[in-house]
LOBA-44899 format. One record per residue (C-alpha): x, y negated, z. Coordinates in Angstrom, 3 decimals. Each point is the difference from the previous one (the first is absolute). Layout:
# LOBA-44899
+----------+----------+----------+
|       xx |       yy |       zz |
+----------+----------+----------+
|        X |        Y |        Z |
...
+----------+----------+----------+
***
This chain:
# LOBA-44899
+----------+----------+----------+
|       xx |       yy |       zz |
+----------+----------+----------+
|   81.236 | -131.093 |  151.368 |
|    3.636 |   -0.486 |    1.213 |
|    0.967 |    1.187 |    3.369 |
|    0.569 |   -3.513 |    1.388 |
|   -3.457 |   -1.078 |   -1.247 |
|   -1.545 |    3.101 |    1.595 |
|    1.705 |   -0.750 |    3.335 |
|   -1.123 |   -3.792 |   -0.288 |
|   -3.576 |    1.154 |   -0.668 |
|   -0.183 |    2.349 |    3.022 |
|    1.642 |   -2.735 |    2.291 |
|   -2.523 |   -2.439 |   -1.387 |
|   -3.080 |    2.312 |    0.761 |
|    1.603 |    0.648 |    3.363 |
|    0.343 |   -3.724 |    0.766 |
|   -3.503 |   -0.625 |   -1.213 |
|   -1.558 |    2.763 |    2.257 |
|    1.992 |   -1.239 |    2.896 |
|   -1.380 |   -3.362 |   -0.567 |
|   -3.505 |    1.246 |    0.046 |
|    0.834 |    2.124 |    3.075 |
|    1.078 |   -3.080 |    1.966 |
|   -3.053 |   -2.188 |   -0.926 |
|   -2.645 |    2.751 |    0.346 |
|   -1.562 |   -0.175 |    3.530 |
|    0.338 |    2.905 |    2.480 |
|   -3.781 |    0.623 |   -0.297 |
|    0.029 |   -0.264 |   -3.779 |
|   -2.171 |   -2.122 |   -2.248 |
|   -3.631 |    0.240 |   -0.615 |
|   -0.907 |    0.091 |   -3.648 |
|   -3.520 |    0.685 |   -0.909 |
|   -0.715 |    2.372 |    2.879 |
|    3.285 |    1.771 |   -0.408 |
|    2.887 |   -0.542 |    2.195 |
|    3.326 |   -0.301 |   -1.866 |
|    3.098 |    1.274 |    2.216 |
|    3.759 |   -0.136 |   -0.764 |
|    2.385 |    2.059 |    2.095 |
|    2.635 |   -1.827 |    1.956 |
|    3.688 |    0.225 |   -0.726 |
|    0.323 |    2.011 |    3.338 |
|   -2.682 |    2.383 |   -1.191 |
|    1.733 |    0.509 |   -3.386 |
|    3.360 |    0.802 |    1.717 |
|   -1.047 |    1.606 |    3.261 |
|   -2.408 |    3.014 |    0.486 |
|   -2.353 |   -1.598 |    2.417 |
|   -2.084 |    2.976 |    1.018 |
|   -3.077 |   -0.339 |    2.049 |
|   -0.128 |    2.186 |    3.092 |
|   -3.230 |    1.971 |    0.407 |
|   -1.277 |    1.544 |    3.177 |
|    0.839 |    3.798 |    0.640 |
|   -3.317 |    1.834 |    0.471 |
|    1.524 |    3.371 |    0.706 |
|   -0.346 |   -0.208 |    3.796 |
|   -3.518 |   -1.557 |   -0.265 |
|   -1.395 |    2.737 |   -2.225 |
|    2.060 |    2.880 |    1.376 |
|   -0.865 |   -0.722 |    3.749 |
|   -3.734 |   -0.328 |   -0.347 |
|   -2.198 |    2.102 |    2.210 |
|   -3.656 |    0.150 |    1.060 |
|   -0.387 |   -0.994 |    3.670 |
|   -2.941 |    2.172 |    0.575 |
|    2.039 |    3.015 |   -0.866 |
|    1.908 |   -0.675 |    3.372 |
|   -3.133 |    0.156 |    2.050 |
|   -2.120 |    2.988 |    0.931 |
|   -3.523 |   -0.316 |    0.757 |
|   -1.119 |    2.359 |    2.719 |
|   -3.242 |    0.545 |    1.837 |
|    0.204 |   -0.569 |    3.703 |
|   -1.822 |    2.770 |    1.692 |
|   -0.374 |   -1.983 |    3.021 |
|   -1.924 |   -2.882 |   -1.740 |
|   -2.199 |    2.080 |   -2.402 |
|    0.466 |   -1.367 |   -3.514 |
|    2.443 |   -2.784 |    0.767 |
|    2.889 |   -0.148 |   -2.472 |
|    3.502 |   -0.233 |    1.687 |
|    2.823 |   -1.342 |   -2.093 |
|    3.371 |    1.965 |    0.676 |
|    3.097 |   -1.712 |   -1.343 |
|    3.038 |    2.033 |   -0.680 |
|    2.446 |   -2.457 |    1.495 |
|    3.370 |    0.643 |   -1.433 |
|   -1.090 |    0.232 |   -3.559 |
|   -2.297 |   -2.890 |    0.326 |
|    2.391 |   -2.380 |    1.642 |
|    2.538 |    0.699 |   -2.777 |
|   -2.435 |   -0.537 |   -2.931 |
|   -1.684 |   -3.003 |    1.194 |
|    3.270 |   -2.051 |    0.001 |
|   -0.493 |   -0.171 |   -3.619 |
|   -3.276 |   -1.911 |    0.354 |
|   -0.268 |   -3.553 |   -1.040 |
|   -1.704 |   -0.972 |    3.401 |
|   -2.824 |   -2.494 |    0.373 |
|    1.036 |   -3.461 |    1.275 |
|   -2.153 |   -1.810 |    2.565 |
|    0.193 |   -2.006 |    3.261 |
|   -1.588 |    0.903 |    3.235 |
|   -3.317 |   -1.370 |   -1.158 |
|    0.169 |    1.808 |   -3.237 |
|    0.474 |    3.292 |    1.730 |
|   -2.887 |   -0.601 |    2.256 |
|   -2.284 |   -0.699 |   -2.868 |
|    1.450 |    3.187 |   -1.897 |
|   -0.770 |    2.056 |    3.017 |
|   -3.557 |   -1.082 |   -0.111 |
|   -0.241 |    1.739 |   -3.512 |
|    1.742 |    3.073 |    1.445 |
|   -2.542 |    0.068 |    2.725 |
|   -2.891 |    0.081 |   -2.588 |
|    1.854 |    2.639 |   -1.877 |
|    0.345 |    2.192 |    2.954 |
|   -3.337 |   -0.553 |    1.659 |
|   -2.663 |   -1.303 |   -2.537 |
|   -2.224 |    2.202 |   -2.034 |
|    0.351 |   -2.249 |   -2.900 |
|    3.089 |   -2.149 |   -0.831 |
|    0.167 |   -2.398 |   -3.131 |
|    3.231 |   -1.333 |   -1.741 |
|   -0.339 |   -2.724 |   -2.605 |
|    3.077 |    0.022 |   -2.310 |
|   -0.008 |   -3.250 |   -1.870 |
|    2.683 |   -0.506 |   -2.763 |
|    1.064 |   -1.262 |   -3.314 |
|    0.584 |    2.149 |   -3.189 |
|    2.560 |    2.165 |    1.857 |
|   -2.961 |    1.774 |    1.588 |
|   -2.487 |    0.016 |   -2.792 |
|   -1.317 |    3.417 |   -1.223 |
|    0.143 |    1.064 |    3.591 |
|    3.683 |    0.390 |   -0.227 |
|    1.663 |    0.097 |    3.345 |
|   -3.243 |   -0.241 |    1.953 |
|   -1.321 |    3.437 |   -1.203 |
|    3.008 |    1.738 |    1.524 |
|   -0.242 |   -1.630 |    3.286 |
|   -3.761 |    0.608 |    0.110 |
|    0.386 |    3.657 |   -0.649 |
|    2.722 |    0.530 |    2.676 |
|   -2.124 |   -1.986 |    2.541 |
|   -3.202 |    2.015 |   -0.920 |
|    1.814 |    3.305 |    0.114 |
|    1.272 |   -1.002 |    3.575 |
|   -2.841 |   -1.820 |    1.512 |
|   -3.082 |    1.094 |   -2.138 |
|   -2.167 |   -1.886 |   -2.468 |
|   -0.792 |    0.295 |   -3.751 |
|   -0.915 |   -2.383 |   -2.820 |
|    1.591 |   -2.883 |   -1.942 |
|   -1.296 |   -2.747 |    2.276 |
|   -1.076 |   -3.426 |   -1.341 |
|    0.049 |   -0.508 |   -3.950 |
|   -1.020 |   -2.813 |   -2.198 |
|   -3.328 |    0.423 |   -2.070 |
|    1.997 |   -0.601 |   -3.078 |
|    3.619 |    1.532 |   -0.154 |
|    2.263 |   -2.628 |   -1.570 |
|    2.665 |    2.556 |   -0.507 |
|    0.293 |    2.667 |   -2.805 |
|    1.389 |    2.718 |    2.269 |
|   -0.852 |    0.828 |    3.514 |
|    1.520 |    3.114 |    1.540 |
|   -2.634 |    0.783 |    2.594 |
|   -3.346 |   -0.249 |   -1.883 |
|   -1.488 |   -0.371 |   -3.441 |
|   -2.559 |   -2.760 |   -0.687 |
|   -2.572 |   -0.760 |   -2.597 |
|   -1.994 |   -3.164 |   -0.336 |
|   -2.640 |   -1.169 |   -2.468 |
|    1.471 |   -2.608 |   -2.498 |
|   -1.852 |   -2.882 |    1.529 |
|    2.115 |   -0.342 |    3.249 |
|    2.384 |   -2.993 |    0.505 |
|    2.700 |   -0.523 |    2.874 |
|    0.451 |   -3.346 |    1.593 |
|    3.134 |   -0.438 |    1.983 |
|    0.846 |   -2.805 |    2.486 |
|    3.617 |   -0.146 |   -1.208 |
|    1.565 |   -0.521 |   -3.474 |
|   -2.277 |   -1.196 |   -2.579 |
|   -2.940 |   -0.884 |    2.212 |
|   -3.495 |   -0.529 |   -1.557 |
|   -0.607 |   -3.715 |    0.167 |
|   -3.784 |    0.571 |   -0.075 |
|   -0.120 |    1.724 |    3.355 |
|   -0.798 |   -2.839 |    2.598 |
|    0.599 |    2.184 |    3.061 |
|    2.790 |    1.959 |    1.454 |
|   -1.956 |    3.051 |    1.322 |
|    2.134 |    2.608 |   -1.880 |
|    0.164 |    2.892 |    2.580 |
|    3.102 |    1.314 |    1.755 |
|    1.419 |    1.646 |   -3.047 |
|    0.695 |   -3.387 |   -1.665 |
|   -2.620 |    0.433 |   -2.764 |
|   -3.627 |    0.893 |   -0.596 |
|   -1.664 |    1.655 |   -3.085 |
|   -3.372 |   -0.612 |   -1.766 |
|   -1.846 |    1.371 |   -2.914 |
|   -2.613 |   -2.727 |   -0.227 |
|    1.210 |   -3.480 |   -1.022 |
|    1.007 |   -2.830 |    2.529 |
|   -2.778 |   -2.477 |    0.584 |
|    0.862 |   -3.153 |    2.017 |
|   -2.170 |   -0.702 |    2.948 |
|   -0.966 |   -3.316 |   -1.563 |
|   -1.569 |    1.793 |   -2.923 |
|   -3.608 |    1.126 |    0.487 |
|   -0.111 |    3.988 |   -0.067 |
|   -2.564 |    1.526 |   -2.399 |
|   -0.896 |    3.710 |   -0.564 |
|    0.784 |   -0.069 |   -3.557 |
|    2.445 |    2.959 |   -0.415 |
|   -0.134 |    3.511 |    1.369 |
|    3.529 |    1.343 |    0.816 |
|    1.294 |    3.507 |    0.287 |
|    3.431 |    1.232 |    1.077 |
|    1.679 |    2.963 |    1.491 |
|    3.261 |    1.156 |    1.492 |
|    1.407 |    3.302 |    0.670 |
|    3.103 |    1.046 |    2.221 |
|    1.230 |    3.498 |   -0.105 |
|    2.885 |    2.245 |    1.158 |
|    3.298 |   -0.129 |   -1.944 |
|    1.393 |    3.565 |   -0.629 |
|    3.445 |   -1.469 |    0.696 |
|   -0.779 |   -1.572 |    3.268 |
|    0.632 |    1.212 |    3.602 |
|   -2.719 |    2.466 |    1.007 |
|   -1.241 |   -2.044 |    2.900 |
|   -0.794 |   -3.056 |   -2.158 |
|   -2.248 |    2.212 |   -2.104 |
|   -2.572 |    0.225 |    2.753 |
|   -2.709 |   -2.553 |    0.551 |
|   -2.070 |    0.258 |    3.257 |
|   -1.649 |   -3.467 |    0.204 |
|   -0.474 |   -3.033 |   -2.441 |
|   -0.264 |   -3.654 |    0.677 |
|   -0.641 |   -2.732 |   -2.478 |
|    0.876 |   -3.557 |    1.029 |
|   -2.025 |   -2.647 |   -2.041 |
|   -1.662 |   -3.502 |    0.101 |
|   -1.318 |   -2.808 |   -2.070 |
|   -2.773 |    1.511 |   -2.108 |
|   -3.172 |   -2.154 |   -0.652 |
|   -2.234 |    2.880 |   -0.378 |
|   -0.299 |    3.437 |    1.621 |
|    2.009 |    2.670 |   -1.938 |
|   -1.143 |    3.644 |   -0.097 |
|    2.943 |    2.241 |    0.743 |
|    0.131 |    3.856 |   -0.347 |
|    2.931 |    1.979 |    1.402 |
|    0.714 |    3.321 |   -1.652 |
|    2.207 |    2.645 |    1.501 |
|    0.716 |    3.512 |   -1.068 |
|   -2.903 |   -0.496 |   -2.668 |
|   -2.638 |   -0.932 |    2.588 |
|   -1.402 |   -3.344 |    1.021 |
|    1.118 |   -0.525 |    3.588 |
|   -1.179 |   -3.603 |    0.405 |
|   -2.495 |   -2.339 |   -1.863 |
|   -0.217 |   -3.528 |    1.586 |
|   -0.023 |   -3.723 |   -0.896 |
|    2.982 |   -2.396 |    0.524 |
|   -1.281 |   -3.042 |    1.924 |
|   -0.324 |   -3.217 |   -1.898 |
|    1.086 |   -3.574 |    1.164 |
|    2.446 |    1.258 |    2.520 |
|    3.710 |   -0.751 |   -0.225 |
|    1.100 |    3.348 |    1.465 |
|   -1.535 |    3.394 |    0.822 |
|    0.927 |    3.625 |    0.011 |
|   -1.714 |    3.136 |   -1.745 |
|    1.201 |    3.376 |    1.439 |
|   -1.022 |    3.527 |    0.019 |
|    1.526 |    3.337 |    0.956 |
|    0.986 |    2.417 |   -2.849 |
|   -0.506 |    3.680 |   -0.314 |
|    2.877 |    2.309 |    0.994 |
|    2.802 |    0.346 |   -2.513 |
|   -0.986 |   -3.037 |   -2.107 |
|    2.663 |   -0.659 |   -2.490 |
|   -1.889 |   -2.515 |   -2.256 |
|   -2.515 |   -2.700 |    0.598 |
|   -2.111 |   -2.190 |   -2.355 |
|   -1.849 |   -3.297 |    0.708 |
|   -2.610 |   -1.314 |   -2.299 |
|   -1.322 |   -3.480 |    0.288 |
|   -3.111 |   -1.608 |   -1.446 |
|   -1.690 |   -3.411 |    0.232 |
|   -0.222 |   -3.685 |   -1.134 |
|    3.328 |   -0.821 |    1.582 |
|    2.978 |    1.768 |    1.246 |
|    2.178 |   -0.415 |    3.146 |
|    3.525 |   -1.072 |    0.787 |
|    1.608 |    3.416 |    0.923 |
|    2.923 |   -0.453 |    2.430 |
|    0.882 |    3.644 |   -0.056 |
|   -1.178 |    3.659 |    0.425 |
|    1.360 |    2.257 |    2.804 |
|    0.123 |    3.655 |   -0.452 |
|    1.528 |    1.702 |    3.164 |
|   -0.643 |    2.024 |    2.987 |
|   -1.322 |   -1.313 |    3.278 |
|    2.732 |    1.498 |    2.121 |
|    3.872 |    0.038 |   -0.361 |
|    1.895 |   -2.361 |   -2.048 |
|   -1.326 |   -2.455 |   -2.831 |
|    2.789 |   -1.780 |   -2.007 |
|   -0.932 |   -2.588 |   -2.571 |
|    2.180 |   -0.748 |   -2.957 |
|   -0.588 |   -3.809 |   -0.874 |
|    2.219 |   -0.611 |   -2.807 |
|    0.096 |   -3.650 |   -1.295 |
|    2.051 |   -0.215 |   -3.186 |
|    1.671 |   -3.361 |   -0.426 |
|   -0.881 |   -1.258 |    3.667 |
|    2.517 |   -1.419 |    2.382 |
|   -2.233 |    1.123 |    2.892 |
|   -1.473 |   -3.344 |    0.853 |
|   -3.566 |    1.074 |   -0.515 |
|   -1.197 |    0.081 |    3.517 |
|   -0.224 |   -3.776 |    0.679 |
|   -1.712 |   -0.380 |   -3.349 |
|   -2.903 |    2.113 |    0.837 |
|   -3.111 |   -1.241 |    1.997 |
|    0.727 |    0.797 |    3.453 |
|   -3.461 |    0.863 |    1.477 |
|   -0.627 |    2.207 |   -3.060 |
|    3.275 |    1.848 |    0.372 |
|   -0.708 |    0.287 |    3.710 |
|   -3.304 |    1.712 |   -0.609 |
|    1.670 |    2.735 |   -2.165 |
|    3.057 |    0.472 |    2.222 |
|   -2.375 |    0.481 |    2.970 |
|   -1.751 |    2.887 |   -1.912 |
|    3.366 |    1.551 |   -1.237 |
|    1.607 |   -0.385 |    3.456 |
|    3.721 |    0.412 |   -1.100 |
|    2.552 |    1.030 |    2.478 |
|    3.071 |   -0.772 |   -2.144 |
|    0.696 |   -2.353 |   -2.781 |
|    3.060 |    0.726 |   -2.322 |
|    0.906 |   -2.957 |   -2.096 |
|    2.517 |    0.764 |   -2.797 |
|    0.640 |   -3.230 |   -1.983 |
|    2.911 |   -2.361 |   -1.020 |
|    1.026 |    1.485 |   -3.347 |
|   -2.148 |   -2.191 |   -2.179 |
|    1.531 |   -3.213 |    1.101 |
|    3.692 |    1.385 |   -0.421 |
|    0.440 |   -1.046 |   -3.742 |
|   -1.303 |   -3.633 |    0.530 |
|    1.942 |   -0.802 |    3.198 |
|    2.696 |   -2.534 |   -0.814 |
|    1.258 |   -1.066 |    3.472 |
|   -0.031 |    0.333 |    3.608 |
|   -2.850 |   -2.524 |    0.561 |
|   -2.164 |    1.982 |   -2.149 |
|    0.602 |    3.106 |    2.021 |
|   -0.747 |   -1.784 |    3.266 |
|   -3.197 |   -1.369 |   -1.475 |
|   -1.001 |    3.470 |   -0.889 |
|    0.905 |    1.271 |    3.364 |
|   -2.480 |   -2.738 |    1.508 |
|   -2.768 |    1.174 |   -2.380 |
|    0.574 |    3.623 |    0.996 |
|   -0.019 |   -0.860 |    3.608 |
|   -3.363 |   -1.697 |   -0.364 |
|   -1.336 |    3.193 |   -1.417 |
|    0.985 |    2.077 |    3.057 |
|   -1.663 |   -2.827 |    2.234 |
|   -3.032 |    0.319 |   -1.967 |
|   -0.279 |    3.703 |    0.286 |
|    0.703 |   -0.231 |    3.613 |
|   -2.920 |   -2.420 |    0.276 |
|   -2.346 |    2.243 |   -1.743 |
|    1.114 |    3.294 |    1.683 |
|    1.892 |   -0.915 |    3.232 |
|    0.266 |    3.523 |    1.228 |
|    1.566 |    1.372 |   -3.260 |
|    3.609 |    0.649 |   -0.514 |
|    1.828 |   -1.306 |   -2.938 |
|    2.951 |    1.664 |   -1.831 |
|    1.813 |   -1.761 |   -2.681 |
|    1.964 |    1.939 |   -2.668 |
|    2.526 |   -2.276 |   -1.793 |
|    0.737 |   -0.064 |   -3.628 |
|    2.196 |    2.467 |   -1.762 |
|    3.146 |   -0.819 |   -1.704 |
|   -0.715 |   -1.502 |   -3.355 |
|    2.288 |   -0.575 |   -2.971 |
|    0.468 |   -2.838 |   -2.596 |
|    2.128 |    0.369 |   -3.154 |
|    3.026 |   -2.220 |    0.052 |
|    1.725 |    0.366 |   -3.491 |
|    0.338 |    3.661 |   -0.242 |
|   -0.362 |    1.105 |    3.486 |
|   -2.913 |    0.442 |    2.443 |
|    0.654 |   -1.730 |    3.426 |
|   -2.172 |   -0.786 |    3.033 |
|   -1.916 |   -3.336 |   -0.231 |
|    2.100 |   -2.606 |    1.606 |
|   -2.482 |   -1.087 |    2.715 |
|   -1.536 |    3.448 |    0.899 |
|    2.170 |    0.722 |    3.022 |
|   -0.827 |   -3.245 |    1.505 |
|   -3.602 |    0.402 |   -0.672 |
|    0.197 |    3.430 |    1.829 |
|    1.604 |   -1.575 |    2.947 |
|   -2.667 |   -2.762 |    0.315 |
|   -2.995 |    2.402 |   -0.403 |
|    1.777 |    1.995 |    2.807 |
|    0.372 |   -2.896 |    2.258 |
|   -3.584 |   -1.185 |   -0.637 |
|   -1.380 |    3.430 |    0.591 |
|    1.838 |    0.834 |    3.221 |
|   -0.550 |   -3.513 |    1.587 |
|   -3.776 |    0.427 |   -0.832 |
|   -0.078 |    2.997 |    2.194 |
|   -0.266 |    2.550 |   -2.915 |
|    2.112 |    2.798 |   -1.052 |
|    2.423 |   -0.172 |   -3.080 |
|    1.236 |    2.847 |   -2.248 |
|    3.032 |   -1.019 |   -2.198 |
|   -0.626 |    1.803 |   -3.180 |
|    2.745 |   -1.811 |   -1.644 |
|    2.536 |    1.408 |    2.372 |
|   -1.634 |    3.357 |    0.227 |
|    0.535 |    0.562 |   -3.911 |
|    3.623 |   -1.110 |    0.160 |
|    0.001 |   -3.752 |   -0.013 |
|    1.860 |   -2.270 |   -2.281 |
|    0.192 |    1.427 |   -3.596 |
|   -1.776 |    3.202 |    0.874 |
|   -2.995 |   -0.189 |   -2.682 |
|    2.317 |    0.861 |   -2.951 |
|    0.995 |    3.162 |    1.856 |
|   -3.617 |    0.851 |    0.455 |
|   -0.888 |   -0.672 |   -3.647 |
|    3.109 |    2.162 |   -1.206 |
|   -0.496 |    2.950 |    2.497 |
|   -0.951 |    3.324 |   -1.450 |
|   -2.850 |    0.424 |    0.169 |
|   -0.660 |   -3.807 |    0.114 |
|   -1.201 |   -1.535 |    3.190 |
|   -1.051 |   -3.397 |   -1.554 |
|   -1.179 |   -1.291 |   -3.239 |
|    2.013 |   -1.594 |   -2.795 |
|   -1.482 |   -3.420 |    1.214 |
|    2.430 |    0.089 |    2.971 |
|   -2.924 |   -1.043 |    2.130 |
|   -2.393 |    2.944 |    0.482 |
|    0.488 |    3.468 |    1.565 |
|   -0.811 |    3.187 |   -2.149 |
|   -2.331 |    2.477 |    1.453 |
|    2.855 |    1.985 |    1.486 |
|    1.686 |   -3.154 |    1.304 |
|   -3.319 |   -1.228 |    1.526 |
|   -0.381 |    3.300 |    1.888 |
|    3.671 |   -0.290 |    1.238 |
|   -0.516 |   -3.437 |    1.256 |
|   -3.468 |    0.898 |    1.464 |
|    1.629 |    2.851 |    1.963 |
|    2.836 |   -2.279 |    1.290 |
|   -2.797 |   -2.311 |    1.325 |
|   -2.044 |    2.751 |    1.453 |
|    3.025 |    1.389 |    1.882 |
|    0.709 |   -3.480 |    1.446 |
|   -3.729 |   -0.453 |    1.084 |
|   -0.139 |    3.531 |    1.591 |
|    3.492 |   -0.444 |    1.704 |
|   -1.523 |   -2.905 |    1.959 |
|   -3.110 |    2.023 |    0.691 |
|    1.793 |    2.918 |    1.361 |
|    1.895 |   -2.439 |    2.131 |
|   -3.303 |   -1.348 |    1.210 |
|   -1.169 |    3.397 |    0.934 |
|    3.004 |    0.914 |    1.949 |
|   -0.204 |   -3.380 |    1.846 |
|   -3.673 |    0.831 |    0.829 |
|    0.965 |    3.419 |    1.546 |
|    2.351 |   -1.417 |    2.455 |
+----------+----------+----------+
***
């Protein structure tokens, strides 16, 4: 090919590509599930580099707030623990904390929780969240720190059938005939009630039979479940002092045997034709594994099993993968009220918002979600009017635009909306998005060494979850220390 022909060919290709660049939309063209992109002329000629957040200060300046506080026995008051804060070092380090945000009412409500934490023999925290907390990530670290400081053992409330493959704090085995029925996501259309319990799902081993169908003793069912310590969990979560089984909706009595440390510690029958009841028993000292065996002509809806102490802190991990956090208004009010009255929580932690981010298209949708979320807070306050509520906002999340990962366009506005709804509702808000670095920080977490977030640019790694949990715990205990100081004045 002659030089002029080569030049003409190159120019022709260039003009053709330029034409394609001009007519291709900025967001690309959907072709069979694949998005076809073309770079713009500016992107071809200018190095348009995306700025990612610098994590060096966030990582290097981490500290544990409890290390700044000494616990001493006050000899004038017997065994009372007195906290002594080393002021200069404390004041310097806590400036790095992402503080909780709240109005006057929110502070008053949070101080109710702090009062329980300081004075009550037993304090319960219910940590609800989406997949960011599943496997007991984040919750387990905070639980351990609180149990070390305030006492308590065990893993708290757990589902009868664990929906996730991996859970940090305990191992669980179920016979193969168990099925889980959630109130969110793909809801089973054959369920004609909304009595799902406070964990957003119940589990059964016997098939569902509608109330309209006459029940017959035709099939005898057997099932079992075992929860045992995990060797990689925190030590205090491995000790089970007391067991409670929350259940209902069985047509026939069900013989139940509880086995701990190789011995039968309880043989009883679950009540029939009742929508809610509790089976409970004390466990032998140093129990690290418990098995429940069920036999009968029907089986119950199991709303959860609690393995914990009867003093100190109980902290539940209630992970709802795929949920936007709008389960509370869907559940039967009276049924939920009965279970919350038995659980008696002092603090709700709500960690939601991430699941709606990829689907939000405009400000109108953000405001609509804000209203939905506000209605959940209102319902929780109706159910537990004396219980404090703390909302953890969503983390940074990245979407791929051509060859770069950037923050979802509407995420900052969603964070601002959740903050506003939370604070105006008289609750506390912790801004995880800002705490981790804000805009375009997730890629920096993914590319950290070792990695702090997974390659999906959404979820934290185990190390990242621990880091975020420590940041949150520092924020919570900073406010608690302030509360103690004010109480001493």
